[in-house]
C-alpha atoms as one frame of an Amber mdcrd trajectory, in Angstrom:
protein
 184.697  72.659-179.482 187.707  74.496-178.119 188.635  78.085-178.841 192.235
  78.896-178.033 194.209  81.930-178.981 197.698  82.085-177.505 199.567  85.226
-176.681 203.141  85.482-175.469 202.013  86.700-172.045 198.941  84.515-171.418
 196.688  81.778-172.693 192.941  81.484-172.291 190.959  78.399-173.287 187.205
  78.405-173.791 185.546  75.018-174.169 182.052  74.716-175.588 180.634  71.193
-175.732 184.178  69.797-175.823 184.659  66.251-174.515 188.271  67.154-173.615
 187.257  70.148-171.484 188.589  70.284-167.934 186.119  69.941-165.094 184.928
  73.284-163.751 185.854  74.066-160.165 183.726  77.194-159.759 180.559  78.737
-161.187 181.141  82.380-162.041 178.173  84.781-162.147 178.831  87.079-165.085
 176.988  89.736-167.048 177.248  90.838-170.672 175.555  93.697-172.495 174.104
  93.857-176.009 174.009  97.524-177.050 172.657  98.525-180.489 173.561 101.759
-182.264 172.716 103.515-185.517 172.277 101.124-188.422 171.859  98.186-186.049
 175.541  98.069-185.109 176.506  96.161-181.953 178.985  97.298-179.323 181.721
  94.666-179.086 185.078  94.483-177.343 188.180  92.473-178.205 189.694  90.599
-175.261 193.383  91.199-174.506 193.862  87.661-173.159 192.402  85.704-176.091
 192.030  88.129-178.977 188.372  87.188-179.413 185.443  89.587-179.736 182.451
  89.556-177.400 179.901  91.778-175.714 181.324  93.960-172.935 180.852  92.364
-169.553 182.436  90.498-166.689 182.035  89.106-163.207 179.461  90.363-160.763
 181.302  91.707-157.713 180.245  90.979-154.152 177.726  93.618-153.049 176.755
  94.491-156.610 173.564  93.672-158.525 173.738  92.100-161.973 172.428  95.338
-163.501 175.043  97.432-161.682 177.784  95.063-162.854 176.546  95.290-166.452
 176.632  99.096-166.423 180.057  99.180-164.702 181.677  96.588-166.989 180.428
  98.280-170.164 181.837 101.636-169.041 185.149 100.097-167.944 185.749  97.791
-170.911 184.247  99.819-173.763 184.023 103.430-172.553 180.275 103.562-173.166
 177.707 104.489-170.517 174.497 102.465-170.821 170.976 102.181-169.491 169.802
  98.580-169.120 166.511  98.107-171.003 165.819  94.391-170.748 167.036  90.836
-170.393 168.118  88.832-173.446 168.505  85.715-171.331 170.413  83.543-168.909
 173.126  81.297-170.332 174.019  78.526-167.892 175.220  75.669-170.102 177.470
  73.451-167.912 179.304  72.436-171.110 180.609  76.012-171.497 183.820  76.006
-169.473 186.629  78.561-169.479 190.152  77.991-168.185 191.447  81.463-167.371
 195.080  82.482-167.735 195.571  81.911-163.989 194.388  78.273-164.349 190.969
  78.638-162.721 188.351  76.509-164.533 185.009  78.303-164.595 181.532  77.202
-165.593 179.829  80.174-167.202 176.632  81.512-165.648 175.910  84.604-167.692
 173.074  87.110-167.770 172.909  88.964-171.089 171.119  92.311-171.045 169.799
  94.658-173.728 170.916  98.256-173.188 170.826 101.693-174.744 173.943 103.865
-175.020 173.577 107.140-173.114 177.112 108.513-173.362 180.738 107.957-174.213
 182.489 106.612-177.276 183.919 103.104-177.730 187.548 102.781-176.680 189.774
 100.056-175.271 190.751  99.927-171.643 194.184  98.351-172.493 193.852  96.046
-169.476 191.038  93.679-170.462 190.177  95.003-173.925 192.446  95.846-176.838
 189.624  97.300-178.972 186.024  98.441-178.628 183.832  99.269-181.609 180.366
  99.544-183.072 180.304  96.532-185.420 177.881  96.106-188.311 175.948  92.834
-188.159 177.207  92.031-191.676 180.809  92.184-190.368 180.325  89.744-187.468
 181.256  86.615-189.468 184.788  87.871-190.053 185.574  88.372-186.369 187.257
  85.749-184.172 184.859  84.844-181.354 184.111  81.937-179.084 181.241  79.668
-180.245 179.049  80.536-177.255 179.303  84.248-178.062 177.904  83.590-181.537
 174.809  82.030-180.008 174.473  84.957-177.577 174.583  87.390-180.502 171.875
  85.397-182.298 169.664  85.613-179.202 170.336  89.337-178.769 169.381  90.044
-182.379 166.211  87.910-182.279 164.257  90.395-180.130 162.240  87.511-178.707
 159.969  89.013-176.020 160.703  86.044-173.760 164.221  85.745-172.358 166.403
  82.787-173.328 166.850  80.297-170.499 169.505  77.641-170.771
Protein backbone atom coordinates (compact mmCIF):
# COMPACT_ATOMS: atom_id res chain seq x y z
CA UNK A 1 0.00 0.00 0.00
CA UNK A 2 1.30 3.43 -0.91
CA UNK A 3 0.48 6.66 0.87
CA UNK A 4 1.25 9.74 -1.18
CA UNK A 5 0.22 13.28 -0.55
CA UNK A 6 1.68 15.82 -2.96
CA UNK A 7 2.41 19.40 -2.15
CA UNK A 8 3.60 22.07 -4.55
CA UNK A 9 7.00 22.25 -2.85
CA UNK A 10 7.69 18.57 -2.10
CA UNK A 11 6.50 15.01 -2.36
CA UNK A 12 6.92 12.23 0.17
CA UNK A 13 6.02 8.61 -0.52
CA UNK A 14 5.53 6.02 2.20
CA UNK A 15 5.25 2.41 1.08
CA UNK A 16 3.85 -0.24 3.39
CA UNK A 17 3.80 -3.77 2.00
CA UNK A 18 3.73 -2.36 -1.53
CA UNK A 19 5.13 -4.58 -4.30
CA UNK A 20 5.99 -1.42 -6.29
CA UNK A 21 8.05 0.11 -3.47
CA UNK A 22 11.59 1.20 -4.29
CA UNK A 23 14.45 -0.69 -2.69
CA UNK A 24 15.71 0.96 0.49
CA UNK A 25 19.27 2.24 0.41
CA UNK A 26 19.60 3.06 4.11
CA UNK A 27 18.15 1.97 7.45
CA UNK A 28 17.20 5.00 9.51
CA UNK A 29 17.04 4.71 13.32
CA UNK A 30 14.04 6.77 14.37
CA UNK A 31 12.02 7.39 17.51
CA UNK A 32 8.37 8.29 18.02
CA UNK A 33 6.48 9.17 21.19
CA UNK A 34 2.97 8.21 22.30
CA UNK A 35 1.83 10.79 24.87
CA UNK A 36 -1.62 10.51 26.49
CA UNK A 37 -3.49 13.44 28.03
CA UNK A 38 -6.78 14.07 29.80
CA UNK A 39 -9.62 11.97 28.44
CA UNK A 40 -7.17 9.60 26.76
CA UNK A 41 -6.24 12.06 24.01
CA UNK A 42 -3.04 11.41 22.05
CA UNK A 43 -0.45 13.99 21.07
CA UNK A 44 -0.16 13.96 17.27
CA UNK A 45 1.57 16.17 14.73
CA UNK A 46 0.75 16.82 11.09
CA UNK A 47 3.73 16.56 8.74
CA UNK A 48 4.46 19.55 6.48
CA UNK A 49 5.89 17.33 3.72
CA UNK A 50 3.02 14.84 3.40
CA UNK A 51 0.07 16.29 5.29
CA UNK A 52 -0.32 13.08 7.30
CA UNK A 53 -0.70 12.81 11.07
CA UNK A 54 1.65 10.78 13.26
CA UNK A 55 3.29 10.69 16.66
CA UNK A 56 6.01 13.31 17.17
CA UNK A 57 9.43 11.90 16.47
CA UNK A 58 12.34 11.69 14.07
CA UNK A 59 15.86 10.48 13.46
CA UNK A 60 18.28 9.68 16.23
CA UNK A 61 21.28 11.99 15.86
CA UNK A 62 24.87 10.81 16.18
CA UNK A 63 25.91 11.02 19.84
CA UNK A 64 22.33 10.91 21.09
CA UNK A 65 20.45 8.09 22.82
CA UNK A 66 17.05 6.99 21.57
CA UNK A 67 15.44 8.41 24.72
CA UNK A 68 17.19 11.77 24.28
CA UNK A 69 16.07 11.90 20.65
CA UNK A 70 12.48 11.14 21.65
CA UNK A 71 12.41 13.96 24.20
CA UNK A 72 14.11 16.41 21.79
CA UNK A 73 11.88 15.59 18.80
CA UNK A 74 8.67 15.89 20.82
CA UNK A 75 9.70 19.33 22.12
CA UNK A 76 10.82 20.50 18.67
CA UNK A 77 7.91 19.17 16.61
CA UNK A 78 5.02 19.56 19.05
CA UNK A 79 6.13 22.05 21.71
CA UNK A 80 5.53 19.56 24.52
CA UNK A 81 8.17 18.53 27.06
CA UNK A 82 7.93 14.85 28.00
CA UNK A 83 9.28 12.26 30.39
CA UNK A 84 9.75 8.84 28.77
CA UNK A 85 7.90 6.20 30.81
CA UNK A 86 8.25 3.03 28.77
CA UNK A 87 8.69 1.29 25.45
CA UNK A 88 5.69 0.50 23.24
CA UNK A 89 7.88 -1.45 20.85
CA UNK A 90 10.35 -1.66 18.01
CA UNK A 91 8.97 -1.47 14.48
CA UNK A 92 11.48 -2.81 11.96
CA UNK A 93 9.34 -4.11 9.09
CA UNK A 94 11.58 -4.13 5.97
CA UNK A 95 8.40 -3.68 3.89
CA UNK A 96 7.91 -0.20 5.39
CA UNK A 97 9.92 2.05 3.08
CA UNK A 98 9.84 5.83 2.79
CA UNK A 99 11.13 7.87 -0.14
CA UNK A 100 11.85 11.30 1.31
CA UNK A 101 11.44 14.52 -0.64
CA UNK A 102 15.20 14.53 -1.33
CA UNK A 103 14.94 11.06 -2.97
CA UNK A 104 16.57 9.02 -0.21
CA UNK A 105 14.83 5.63 0.20
CA UNK A 106 14.73 4.64 3.86
CA UNK A 107 13.78 1.43 5.62
CA UNK A 108 12.10 2.39 8.88
CA UNK A 109 13.63 1.20 12.14
CA UNK A 110 11.51 2.91 14.76
CA UNK A 111 11.38 2.78 18.54
CA UNK A 112 8.02 3.94 19.88
CA UNK A 113 7.98 5.15 23.48
CA UNK A 114 5.25 5.89 26.02
CA UNK A 115 5.69 9.28 27.68
CA UNK A 116 4.05 11.68 30.08
CA UNK A 117 3.70 15.40 29.30
CA UNK A 118 5.52 17.57 31.84
CA UNK A 119 5.22 20.99 30.21
CA UNK A 120 4.37 23.05 27.18
CA UNK A 121 1.34 23.21 24.94
CA UNK A 122 0.97 21.63 21.49
CA UNK A 123 2.01 23.91 18.64
CA UNK A 124 3.48 23.49 15.17
CA UNK A 125 7.10 24.15 14.43
CA UNK A 126 6.28 25.34 10.84
CA UNK A 127 9.36 23.50 9.54
CA UNK A 128 8.45 19.83 9.95
CA UNK A 129 4.95 20.12 11.43
CA UNK A 130 2.01 22.23 10.32
CA UNK A 131 -0.15 21.30 13.34
CA UNK A 132 0.18 19.67 16.74
CA UNK A 133 -2.81 18.70 18.86
CA UNK A 134 -4.27 16.49 21.55
CA UNK A 135 -6.53 14.21 19.49
CA UNK A 136 -9.40 12.17 20.92
CA UNK A 137 -9.16 8.47 20.08
CA UNK A 138 -12.66 8.67 18.56
CA UNK A 139 -11.37 11.28 16.07
CA UNK A 140 -8.41 9.24 14.79
CA UNK A 141 -10.33 7.56 11.93
CA UNK A 142 -10.96 10.89 10.22
CA UNK A 143 -7.29 11.87 10.05
CA UNK A 144 -5.04 11.17 7.05
CA UNK A 145 -2.19 8.93 8.22
CA UNK A 146 0.16 6.35 6.80
CA UNK A 147 -0.93 2.71 7.31
CA UNK A 148 2.05 1.90 9.55
CA UNK A 149 1.14 4.75 11.90
CA UNK A 150 -2.31 3.24 12.41
CA UNK A 151 -0.73 0.01 13.61
CA UNK A 152 1.63 1.96 15.90
CA UNK A 153 -1.36 3.74 17.45
CA UNK A 154 -3.09 0.39 18.02
CA UNK A 155 0.01 -0.90 19.83
CA UNK A 156 0.34 2.28 21.90
CA UNK A 157 -3.28 2.06 23.03
CA UNK A 158 -3.11 -1.67 23.87
CA UNK A 159 -1.02 -1.16 27.03
CA UNK A 160 0.49 -4.60 26.53
CA UNK A 161 3.14 -5.01 29.26
CA UNK A 162 5.48 -6.62 26.72
CA UNK A 163 6.87 -4.39 23.97
CA UNK A 164 5.97 -5.06 20.34
CA UNK A 165 8.86 -6.50 18.35
CA UNK A 166 8.65 -6.62 14.59
